[in-house]
Biotite code that builds the C-alpha atoms (Angstrom):
import biotite.structure as struc

atoms = struc.array([
    struc.Atom([-158.235, -152.289, -0.108], chain_id="A", res_id=1, res_name="MET", atom_name="CA", element="C"),
    struc.Atom([-159.502, -151.190, -3.522], chain_id="A", res_id=2, res_name="ARG", atom_name="CA", element="C"),
    struc.Atom([-162.741, -153.180, -3.108], chain_id="A", res_id=3, res_name="ASP", atom_name="CA", element="C"),
    struc.Atom([-163.647, -150.991, -0.154], chain_id="A", res_id=4, res_name="ASP", atom_name="CA", element="C"),
    struc.Atom([-163.537, -147.748, -2.175], chain_id="A", res_id=5, res_name="ILE", atom_name="CA", element="C"),
    struc.Atom([-166.910, -146.302, -3.122], chain_id="A", res_id=6, res_name="THR", atom_name="CA", element="C"),
    struc.Atom([-167.733, -144.127, -6.099], chain_id="A", res_id=7, res_name="VAL", atom_name="CA", element="C"),
    struc.Atom([-168.462, -141.063, -3.979], chain_id="A", res_id=8, res_name="GLN", atom_name="CA", element="C"),
    struc.Atom([-164.897, -141.120, -2.606], chain_id="A", res_id=9, res_name="GLU", atom_name="CA", element="C"),
    struc.Atom([-163.274, -140.487, -5.983], chain_id="A", res_id=10, res_name="ILE", atom_name="CA", element="C"),
    struc.Atom([-165.981, -138.836, -8.110], chain_id="A", res_id=11, res_name="MET", atom_name="CA", element="C"),
    struc.Atom([-165.874, -135.250, -9.338], chain_id="A", res_id=12, res_name="ASN", atom_name="CA", element="C"),
    struc.Atom([-168.514, -133.358, -7.378], chain_id="A", res_id=13, res_name="ARG", atom_name="CA", element="C"),
    struc.Atom([-168.441, -130.380, -9.733], chain_id="A", res_id=14, res_name="GLU", atom_name="CA", element="C"),
    struc.Atom([-170.121, -130.834, -13.101], chain_id="A", res_id=15, res_name="PHE", atom_name="CA", element="C"),
    struc.Atom([-171.922, -128.733, -15.672], chain_id="A", res_id=16, res_name="LEU", atom_name="CA", element="C"),
    struc.Atom([-175.636, -129.302, -16.115], chain_id="A", res_id=17, res_name="GLY", atom_name="CA", element="C"),
    struc.Atom([-178.062, -128.080, -18.760], chain_id="A", res_id=18, res_name="VAL", atom_name="CA", element="C"),
    struc.Atom([-181.708, -128.751, -19.486], chain_id="A", res_id=19, res_name="SER", atom_name="CA", element="C"),
    struc.Atom([-183.245, -130.333, -22.561], chain_id="A", res_id=20, res_name="GLU", atom_name="CA", element="C"),
    struc.Atom([-184.843, -127.047, -23.594], chain_id="A", res_id=21, res_name="SER", atom_name="CA", element="C"),
    struc.Atom([-181.615, -125.034, -23.558], chain_id="A", res_id=22, res_name="ASP", atom_name="CA", element="C"),
    struc.Atom([-180.488, -123.806, -26.994], chain_id="A", res_id=23, res_name="PRO", atom_name="CA", element="C"),
    struc.Atom([-177.636, -125.853, -28.418], chain_id="A", res_id=24, res_name="LEU", atom_name="CA", element="C"),
    struc.Atom([-175.602, -122.710, -29.117], chain_id="A", res_id=25, res_name="VAL", atom_name="CA", element="C"),
    struc.Atom([-175.771, -121.755, -25.424], chain_id="A", res_id=26, res_name="ASP", atom_name="CA", element="C"),
    struc.Atom([-174.604, -125.230, -24.432], chain_id="A", res_id=27, res_name="ALA", atom_name="CA", element="C"),
    struc.Atom([-171.739, -125.017, -26.922], chain_id="A", res_id=28, res_name="ALA", atom_name="CA", element="C"),
    struc.Atom([-170.681, -121.652, -25.523], chain_id="A", res_id=29, res_name="GLU", atom_name="CA", element="C"),
    struc.Atom([-170.738, -123.129, -22.020], chain_id="A", res_id=30, res_name="LEU", atom_name="CA", element="C"),
    struc.Atom([-168.495, -125.995, -23.122], chain_id="A", res_id=31, res_name="LEU", atom_name="CA", element="C"),
    struc.Atom([-165.994, -123.557, -24.621], chain_id="A", res_id=32, res_name="VAL", atom_name="CA", element="C"),
    struc.Atom([-166.086, -121.100, -21.728], chain_id="A", res_id=33, res_name="ARG", atom_name="CA", element="C"),
    struc.Atom([-165.555, -123.769, -19.081], chain_id="A", res_id=34, res_name="GLU", atom_name="CA", element="C"),
    struc.Atom([-163.153, -125.826, -21.247], chain_id="A", res_id=35, res_name="THR", atom_name="CA", element="C"),
    struc.Atom([-165.333, -128.867, -20.572], chain_id="A", res_id=36, res_name="ALA", atom_name="CA", element="C"),
    struc.Atom([-165.802, -131.926, -22.750], chain_id="A", res_id=37, res_name="ASP", atom_name="CA", element="C"),
    struc.Atom([-169.243, -132.955, -21.538], chain_id="A", res_id=38, res_name="CYS", atom_name="CA", element="C"),
    struc.Atom([-172.467, -131.535, -20.107], chain_id="A", res_id=39, res_name="LEU", atom_name="CA", element="C"),
    struc.Atom([-174.976, -133.458, -17.993], chain_id="A", res_id=40, res_name="VAL", atom_name="CA", element="C"),
    struc.Atom([-178.531, -133.024, -19.221], chain_id="A", res_id=41, res_name="VAL", atom_name="CA", element="C"),
    struc.Atom([-180.965, -132.951, -16.307], chain_id="A", res_id=42, res_name="VAL", atom_name="CA", element="C"),
    struc.Atom([-184.739, -132.827, -16.005], chain_id="A", res_id=43, res_name="ARG", atom_name="CA", element="C"),
    struc.Atom([-185.340, -131.256, -12.650], chain_id="A", res_id=44, res_name="GLY", atom_name="CA", element="C"),
    struc.Atom([-182.533, -132.997, -10.785], chain_id="A", res_id=45, res_name="GLY", atom_name="CA", element="C"),
    struc.Atom([-182.730, -136.293, -12.647], chain_id="A", res_id=46, res_name="ASP", atom_name="CA", element="C"),
    struc.Atom([-180.054, -137.007, -15.271], chain_id="A", res_id=47, res_name="PRO", atom_name="CA", element="C"),
    struc.Atom([-181.621, -137.914, -18.619], chain_id="A", res_id=48, res_name="VAL", atom_name="CA", element="C"),
    struc.Atom([-178.636, -137.689, -20.923], chain_id="A", res_id=49, res_name="GLY", atom_name="CA", element="C"),
    struc.Atom([-175.365, -136.000, -21.712], chain_id="A", res_id=50, res_name="TYR", atom_name="CA", element="C"),
    struc.Atom([-173.970, -133.753, -24.409], chain_id="A", res_id=51, res_name="LEU", atom_name="CA", element="C"),
    struc.Atom([-170.324, -134.052, -25.439], chain_id="A", res_id=52, res_name="SER", atom_name="CA", element="C"),
    struc.Atom([-168.339, -131.280, -27.068], chain_id="A", res_id=53, res_name="ALA", atom_name="CA", element="C"),
    struc.Atom([-168.016, -133.397, -30.203], chain_id="A", res_id=54, res_name="ARG", atom_name="CA", element="C"),
    struc.Atom([-171.778, -133.969, -30.402], chain_id="A", res_id=55, res_name="ASP", atom_name="CA", element="C"),
    struc.Atom([-172.429, -130.243, -30.019], chain_id="A", res_id=56, res_name="ALA", atom_name="CA", element="C"),
    struc.Atom([-169.940, -129.327, -32.747], chain_id="A", res_id=57, res_name="LEU", atom_name="CA", element="C"),
    struc.Atom([-171.245, -131.920, -35.193], chain_id="A", res_id=58, res_name="GLU", atom_name="CA", element="C"),
    struc.Atom([-174.844, -130.786, -34.628], chain_id="A", res_id=59, res_name="ALA", atom_name="CA", element="C"),
    struc.Atom([-173.988, -127.124, -35.179], chain_id="A", res_id=60, res_name="MET", atom_name="CA", element="C"),
    struc.Atom([-172.066, -127.905, -38.371], chain_id="A", res_id=61, res_name="LEU", atom_name="CA", element="C"),
    struc.Atom([-174.987, -129.949, -39.644], chain_id="A", res_id=62, res_name="GLU", atom_name="CA", element="C"),
    struc.Atom([-177.411, -127.085, -39.000], chain_id="A", res_id=63, res_name="VAL", atom_name="CA", element="C"),
    struc.Atom([-175.143, -124.619, -40.803], chain_id="A", res_id=64, res_name="GLU", atom_name="CA", element="C"),
    struc.Atom([-174.741, -126.951, -43.769], chain_id="A", res_id=65, res_name="SER", atom_name="CA", element="C"),
    struc.Atom([-178.542, -127.058, -44.086], chain_id="A", res_id=66, res_name="MET", atom_name="CA", element="C"),
    struc.Atom([-178.634, -123.267, -44.296], chain_id="A", res_id=67, res_name="GLY", atom_name="CA", element="C"),
    struc.Atom([-180.437, -122.676, -41.019], chain_id="A", res_id=68, res_name="ASN", atom_name="CA", element="C"),
    struc.Atom([-179.004, -119.839, -38.980], chain_id="A", res_id=69, res_name="GLY", atom_name="CA", element="C"),
    struc.Atom([-178.503, -120.551, -35.311], chain_id="A", res_id=70, res_name="LEU", atom_name="CA", element="C"),
    struc.Atom([-180.336, -117.339, -34.414], chain_id="A", res_id=71, res_name="ASP", atom_name="CA", element="C"),
    struc.Atom([-183.482, -118.365, -36.244], chain_id="A", res_id=72, res_name="SER", atom_name="CA", element="C"),
    struc.Atom([-186.644, -119.534, -34.540], chain_id="A", res_id=73, res_name="ASP", atom_name="CA", element="C"),
    struc.Atom([-185.819, -123.110, -35.525], chain_id="A", res_id=74, res_name="GLY", atom_name="CA", element="C"),
    struc.Atom([-182.510, -123.355, -33.682], chain_id="A", res_id=75, res_name="GLU", atom_name="CA", element="C"),
    struc.Atom([-181.862, -126.801, -32.209], chain_id="A", res_id=76, res_name="PRO", atom_name="CA", element="C"),
    struc.Atom([-182.059, -127.528, -28.509], chain_id="A", res_id=77, res_name="THR", atom_name="CA", element="C"),
    struc.Atom([-179.908, -129.684, -26.280], chain_id="A", res_id=78, res_name="VAL", atom_name="CA", element="C"),
    struc.Atom([-182.636, -132.295, -26.074], chain_id="A", res_id=79, res_name="GLY", atom_name="CA", element="C"),
    struc.Atom([-182.573, -132.805, -29.844], chain_id="A", res_id=80, res_name="GLU", atom_name="CA", element="C"),
    struc.Atom([-178.903, -133.715, -30.042], chain_id="A", res_id=81, res_name="VAL", atom_name="CA", element="C"),
    struc.Atom([-178.044, -135.124, -26.620], chain_id="A", res_id=82, res_name="MET", atom_name="CA", element="C"),
    struc.Atom([-177.089, -138.743, -25.955], chain_id="A", res_id=83, res_name="ASN", atom_name="CA", element="C"),
    struc.Atom([-179.366, -140.757, -23.727], chain_id="A", res_id=84, res_name="GLY", atom_name="CA", element="C"),
    struc.Atom([-180.200, -142.415, -21.555], chain_id="A", res_id=85, res_name="PRO", atom_name="CA", element="C"),
    struc.Atom([-177.513, -141.199, -19.215], chain_id="A", res_id=86, res_name="ALA", atom_name="CA", element="C"),
    struc.Atom([-175.060, -143.859, -18.018], chain_id="A", res_id=87, res_name="PRO", atom_name="CA", element="C"),
    struc.Atom([-175.395, -143.685, -14.245], chain_id="A", res_id=88, res_name="THR", atom_name="CA", element="C"),
    struc.Atom([-174.069, -145.298, -11.097], chain_id="A", res_id=89, res_name="ILE", atom_name="CA", element="C"),
    struc.Atom([-175.020, -144.853, -7.457], chain_id="A", res_id=90, res_name="ALA", atom_name="CA", element="C"),
    struc.Atom([-172.637, -142.883, -5.249], chain_id="A", res_id=91, res_name="ALA", atom_name="CA", element="C"),
    struc.Atom([-172.520, -145.768, -2.757], chain_id="A", res_id=92, res_name="THR", atom_name="CA", element="C"),
    struc.Atom([-171.558, -148.413, -5.343], chain_id="A", res_id=93, res_name="ASP", atom_name="CA", element="C"),
    struc.Atom([-168.073, -149.909, -5.353], chain_id="A", res_id=94, res_name="ARG", atom_name="CA", element="C"),
    struc.Atom([-165.442, -148.686, -7.785], chain_id="A", res_id=95, res_name="VAL", atom_name="CA", element="C"),
    struc.Atom([-165.095, -152.223, -9.158], chain_id="A", res_id=96, res_name="SER", atom_name="CA", element="C"),
    struc.Atom([-168.718, -152.092, -10.289], chain_id="A", res_id=97, res_name="LEU", atom_name="CA", element="C"),
    struc.Atom([-168.156, -148.695, -11.891], chain_id="A", res_id=98, res_name="ALA", atom_name="CA", element="C"),
    struc.Atom([-165.173, -150.072, -13.795], chain_id="A", res_id=99, res_name="GLU", atom_name="CA", element="C"),
    struc.Atom([-167.220, -153.001, -15.094], chain_id="A", res_id=100, res_name="ASP", atom_name="CA", element="C"),
    struc.Atom([-169.977, -150.641, -16.184], chain_id="A", res_id=101, res_name="ARG", atom_name="CA", element="C"),
    struc.Atom([-167.543, -148.359, -18.010], chain_id="A", res_id=102, res_name="LEU", atom_name="CA", element="C"),
    struc.Atom([-166.072, -151.321, -19.872], chain_id="A", res_id=103, res_name="ILE", atom_name="CA", element="C"),
    struc.Atom([-169.315, -153.070, -20.784], chain_id="A", res_id=104, res_name="THR", atom_name="CA", element="C"),
    struc.Atom([-171.109, -149.835, -21.625], chain_id="A", res_id=105, res_name="GLY", atom_name="CA", element="C"),
    struc.Atom([-168.302, -148.492, -23.786], chain_id="A", res_id=106, res_name="GLY", atom_name="CA", element="C"),
    struc.Atom([-168.521, -145.122, -22.043], chain_id="A", res_id=107, res_name="SER", atom_name="CA", element="C"),
    struc.Atom([-165.705, -142.895, -20.803], chain_id="A", res_id=108, res_name="SER", atom_name="CA", element="C"),
    struc.Atom([-167.732, -141.480, -17.888], chain_id="A", res_id=109, res_name="ARG", atom_name="CA", element="C"),
    struc.Atom([-170.651, -142.224, -15.599], chain_id="A", res_id=110, res_name="LEU", atom_name="CA", element="C"),
    struc.Atom([-173.090, -139.808, -13.977], chain_id="A", res_id=111, res_name="ILE", atom_name="CA", element="C"),
    struc.Atom([-173.137, -140.413, -10.238], chain_id="A", res_id=112, res_name="VAL", atom_name="CA", element="C"),
    struc.Atom([-176.536, -140.283, -8.583], chain_id="A", res_id=113, res_name="THR", atom_name="CA", element="C"),
    struc.Atom([-177.906, -140.153, -5.057], chain_id="A", res_id=114, res_name="ALA", atom_name="CA", element="C"),
    struc.Atom([-181.644, -140.522, -4.484], chain_id="A", res_id=115, res_name="ASP", atom_name="CA", element="C"),
    struc.Atom([-182.134, -140.293, -8.240], chain_id="A", res_id=116, res_name="GLY", atom_name="CA", element="C"),
    struc.Atom([-180.417, -136.916, -8.643], chain_id="A", res_id=117, res_name="GLU", atom_name="CA", element="C"),
    struc.Atom([-177.074, -136.175, -10.279], chain_id="A", res_id=118, res_name="ALA", atom_name="CA", element="C"),
    struc.Atom([-174.380, -135.437, -7.691], chain_id="A", res_id=119, res_name="VAL", atom_name="CA", element="C"),
    struc.Atom([-171.155, -135.912, -9.631], chain_id="A", res_id=120, res_name="GLY", atom_name="CA", element="C"),
    struc.Atom([-169.218, -137.392, -12.538], chain_id="A", res_id=121, res_name="ILE", atom_name="CA", element="C"),
    struc.Atom([-166.936, -140.425, -12.557], chain_id="A", res_id=122, res_name="LEU", atom_name="CA", element="C"),
    struc.Atom([-164.426, -140.787, -15.406], chain_id="A", res_id=123, res_name="THR", atom_name="CA", element="C"),
    struc.Atom([-162.127, -143.557, -16.542], chain_id="A", res_id=124, res_name="GLU", atom_name="CA", element="C"),
    struc.Atom([-159.189, -141.554, -15.197], chain_id="A", res_id=125, res_name="ARG", atom_name="CA", element="C"),
    struc.Atom([-160.781, -141.406, -11.750], chain_id="A", res_id=126, res_name="ASP", atom_name="CA", element="C"),
    struc.Atom([-161.096, -145.185, -11.719], chain_id="A", res_id=127, res_name="VAL", atom_name="CA", element="C"),
    struc.Atom([-157.495, -145.662, -12.843], chain_id="A", res_id=128, res_name="LEU", atom_name="CA", element="C"),
    struc.Atom([-156.257, -143.699, -9.829], chain_id="A", res_id=129, res_name="THR", atom_name="CA", element="C"),
    struc.Atom([-157.503, -146.516, -7.588], chain_id="A", res_id=130, res_name="THR", atom_name="CA", element="C"),
    struc.Atom([-155.280, -149.118, -9.248], chain_id="A", res_id=131, res_name="HIS", atom_name="CA", element="C"),
    struc.Atom([-152.058, -149.856, -7.352], chain_id="A", res_id=132, res_name="PRO", atom_name="CA", element="C"),
    struc.Atom([-148.992, -148.442, -9.029], chain_id="A", res_id=133, res_name="ALA", atom_name="CA", element="C"),
    struc.Atom([-147.257, -151.110, -11.070], chain_id="A", res_id=134, res_name="GLY", atom_name="CA", element="C"),
    struc.Atom([-143.679, -151.974, -10.273], chain_id="A", res_id=135, res_name="THR", atom_name="CA", element="C"),
    struc.Atom([-141.181, -152.845, -12.908], chain_id="A", res_id=136, res_name="ARG", atom_name="CA", element="C"),
    struc.Atom([-137.871, -154.486, -12.137], chain_id="A", res_id=137, res_name="SER", atom_name="CA", element="C"),
    struc.Atom([-135.960, -154.414, -15.375], chain_id="A", res_id=138, res_name="ASP", atom_name="CA", element="C"),
    struc.Atom([-132.352, -155.547, -15.117], chain_id="A", res_id=139, res_name="PRO", atom_name="CA", element="C"),
    struc.Atom([-129.890, -152.698, -15.126], chain_id="A", res_id=140, res_name="GLU", atom_name="CA", element="C"),
    struc.Atom([-127.936, -152.455, -18.365], chain_id="A", res_id=141, res_name="PRO", atom_name="CA", element="C"),
    struc.Atom([-124.228, -153.157, -18.182], chain_id="A", res_id=142, res_name="GLU", atom_name="CA", element="C"),
    struc.Atom([-122.117, -150.045, -18.196], chain_id="A", res_id=143, res_name="THR", atom_name="CA", element="C"),
    struc.Atom([-119.297, -149.624, -20.667], chain_id="A", res_id=144, res_name="GLY", atom_name="CA", element="C"),
    struc.Atom([-116.706, -149.964, -17.928], chain_id="A", res_id=145, res_name="SER", atom_name="CA", element="C"),
    struc.Atom([-118.286, -153.209, -16.707], chain_id="A", res_id=146, res_name="ALA", atom_name="CA", element="C"),
    struc.Atom([-118.241, -154.708, -20.186], chain_id="A", res_id=147, res_name="ARG", atom_name="CA", element="C"),
    struc.Atom([-114.659, -153.564, -20.675], chain_id="A", res_id=148, res_name="GLU", atom_name="CA", element="C"),
    struc.Atom([-113.701, -155.155, -17.359], chain_id="A", res_id=149, res_name="MET", atom_name="CA", element="C"),
    struc.Atom([-115.255, -158.441, -18.449], chain_id="A", res_id=150, res_name="ASP", atom_name="CA", element="C"),
    struc.Atom([-113.248, -158.379, -21.647], chain_id="A", res_id=151, res_name="ARG", atom_name="CA", element="C"),
    struc.Atom([-110.060, -157.488, -19.753], chain_id="A", res_id=152, res_name="SER", atom_name="CA", element="C"),
    struc.Atom([-110.562, -160.408, -17.405], chain_id="A", res_id=153, res_name="GLU", atom_name="CA", element="C"),
    struc.Atom([-111.053, -162.716, -20.374], chain_id="A", res_id=154, res_name="ASP", atom_name="CA", element="C"),
    struc.Atom([-107.765, -161.561, -21.898], chain_id="A", res_id=155, res_name="ARG", atom_name="CA", element="C"),
    struc.Atom([-105.789, -162.091, -18.675], chain_id="A", res_id=156, res_name="THR", atom_name="CA", element="C"),
    struc.Atom([-106.994, -165.613, -18.004], chain_id="A", res_id=157, res_name="GLN", atom_name="CA", element="C"),
    struc.Atom([-104.232, -168.222, -18.027], chain_id="A", res_id=158, res_name="GLU", atom_name="CA", element="C"),
    struc.Atom([-104.434, -170.943, -20.642], chain_id="A", res_id=159, res_name="VAL", atom_name="CA", element="C"),
    struc.Atom([-104.110, -174.380, -19.174], chain_id="A", res_id=160, res_name="GLU", atom_name="CA", element="C"),
    struc.Atom([-102.100, -176.907, -21.190], chain_id="A", res_id=161, res_name="ILE", atom_name="CA", element="C"),
    struc.Atom([-103.385, -180.471, -21.076], chain_id="A", res_id=162, res_name="PRO", atom_name="CA", element="C"),
    struc.Atom([-100.799, -182.839, -19.509], chain_id="A", res_id=163, res_name="PRO", atom_name="CA", element="C"),
    struc.Atom([-100.793, -185.071, -22.578], chain_id="A", res_id=164, res_name="ASP", atom_name="CA", element="C"),
    struc.Atom([-99.616, -182.163, -24.766], chain_id="A", res_id=165, res_name="ARG", atom_name="CA", element="C"),
    struc.Atom([-96.842, -180.790, -22.554], chain_id="A", res_id=166, res_name="GLU", atom_name="CA", element="C"),
    struc.Atom([-94.277, -183.189, -24.073], chain_id="A", res_id=167, res_name="GLU", atom_name="CA", element="C"),
    struc.Atom([-95.282, -182.141, -27.615], chain_id="A", res_id=168, res_name="GLU", atom_name="CA", element="C"),
    struc.Atom([-94.718, -178.496, -26.747], chain_id="A", res_id=169, res_name="ILE", atom_name="CA", element="C"),
    struc.Atom([-91.313, -179.219, -25.176], chain_id="A", res_id=170, res_name="ASP", atom_name="CA", element="C"),
    struc.Atom([-90.236, -181.128, -28.292], chain_id="A", res_id=171, res_name="VAL", atom_name="CA", element="C"),
    struc.Atom([-91.384, -178.297, -30.521], chain_id="A", res_id=172, res_name="ALA", atom_name="CA", element="C"),
    struc.Atom([-89.402, -175.839, -28.392], chain_id="A", res_id=173, res_name="THR", atom_name="CA", element="C"),
    struc.Atom([-86.235, -177.950, -28.572], chain_id="A", res_id=174, res_name="GLU", atom_name="CA", element="C"),
    struc.Atom([-86.580, -178.226, -32.334], chain_id="A", res_id=175, res_name="ALA", atom_name="CA", element="C"),
    struc.Atom([-85.991, -174.493, -32.607], chain_id="A", res_id=176, res_name="THR", atom_name="CA", element="C"),
    struc.Atom([-82.796, -174.623, -30.445], chain_id="A", res_id=177, res_name="GLN", atom_name="CA", element="C"),
    struc.Atom([-79.306, -176.089, -30.910], chain_id="A", res_id=178, res_name="SER", atom_name="CA", element="C"),
    struc.Atom([-76.131, -176.642, -28.847], chain_id="A", res_id=179, res_name="ILE", atom_name="CA", element="C"),
    struc.Atom([-73.189, -174.337, -29.137], chain_id="A", res_id=180, res_name="CYS", atom_name="CA", element="C"),
    struc.Atom([-70.239, -176.406, -30.445], chain_id="A", res_id=181, res_name="GLU", atom_name="CA", element="C"),
    struc.Atom([-67.824, -174.485, -28.213], chain_id="A", res_id=182, res_name="VAL", atom_name="CA", element="C"),
    struc.Atom([-69.440, -174.142, -24.754], chain_id="A", res_id=183, res_name="CYS", atom_name="CA", element="C"),
    struc.Atom([-72.318, -176.635, -25.116], chain_id="A", res_id=184, res_name="GLY", atom_name="CA", element="C"),
    struc.Atom([-75.023, -174.074, -24.319], chain_id="A", res_id=185, res_name="THR", atom_name="CA", element="C"),
    struc.Atom([-78.537, -174.791, -25.644], chain_id="A", res_id=186, res_name="LEU", atom_name="CA", element="C"),
    struc.Atom([-79.620, -171.691, -27.551], chain_id="A", res_id=187, res_name="THR", atom_name="CA", element="C"),
    struc.Atom([-81.631, -170.596, -30.547], chain_id="A", res_id=188, res_name="ALA", atom_name="CA", element="C"),
    struc.Atom([-79.179, -167.833, -31.443], chain_id="A", res_id=189, res_name="ALA", atom_name="CA", element="C"),
    struc.Atom([-76.372, -169.769, -33.196], chain_id="A", res_id=190, res_name="LEU", atom_name="CA", element="C"),
    struc.Atom([-74.266, -168.464, -35.952], chain_id="A", res_id=191, res_name="SER", atom_name="CA", element="C"),
    struc.Atom([-71.542, -169.960, -38.206], chain_id="A", res_id=192, res_name="ASN", atom_name="CA", element="C"),
    struc.Atom([-68.043, -169.013, -37.118], chain_id="A", res_id=193, res_name="SER", atom_name="CA", element="C"),
    struc.Atom([-65.108, -170.661, -38.925], chain_id="A", res_id=194, res_name="ASN", atom_name="CA", element="C"),
    struc.Atom([-67.281, -173.615, -39.872], chain_id="A", res_id=195, res_name="GLY", atom_name="CA", element="C"),
    struc.Atom([-68.770, -174.121, -36.379], chain_id="A", res_id=196, res_name="ARG", atom_name="CA", element="C"),
    struc.Atom([-72.179, -173.262, -34.906], chain_id="A", res_id=197, res_name="LEU", atom_name="CA", element="C"),
    struc.Atom([-71.494, -171.112, -31.883], chain_id="A", res_id=198, res_name="VAL", atom_name="CA", element="C"),
    struc.Atom([-73.466, -168.933, -29.468], chain_id="A", res_id=199, res_name="CYS", atom_name="CA", element="C"),
    struc.Atom([-73.003, -165.146, -29.387], chain_id="A", res_id=200, res_name="PRO", atom_name="CA", element="C"),
    struc.Atom([-70.614, -165.452, -26.388], chain_id="A", res_id=201, res_name="ASP", atom_name="CA", element="C"),
    struc.Atom([-68.292, -167.836, -28.223], chain_id="A", res_id=202, res_name="CYS", atom_name="CA", element="C"),
    struc.Atom([-68.141, -166.016, -31.502], chain_id="A", res_id=203, res_name="GLN", atom_name="CA", element="C"),
    struc.Atom([-64.595, -165.025, -32.592], chain_id="A", res_id=204, res_name="GLU", atom_name="CA", element="C"),
    struc.Atom([-64.171, -161.533, -33.822], chain_id="A", res_id=205, res_name="PHE", atom_name="CA", element="C"),
])
């Protein structure tokens, strides 16, 4: 059951940590080198904040726009630009609680703690892996051959004539036929031969 899953079962145990006094440029280089999107800022072992790649880039651009070189004595530190306090959750907490905290806190990750120290990272993607896979039962589309078969069946259906109209149809059929004046055959193919209407068999050549 999903409610039985704890944070420590799905968290990422490997994370990158920096201290508040670390130079921002060093933290930015660490983010690039490790292709990470976030650093955990710790004081001793306690998480006090986090630094995202976006925050680091914006801070460095702001410093450059002010004309301060990053190698000067006044270079910024991680503590000056980090986000805090750190959004945390205990390793023994349920995943459902972590999901609620991610939603209400508007954060994409939580720092997992045990005895007050950072021991891992839990992201939105980690939480999503605990959701059961959704099933979708869309109706299968009709194939071209199936649709063609339906149309073929429609064309071959017999047309039923209502009993009260059968006599009308017979009368209409008889109206297009006449009797040969020689042999008495009822036919629609009569022709005039010597002043008489005769069938093809009785025609005189």
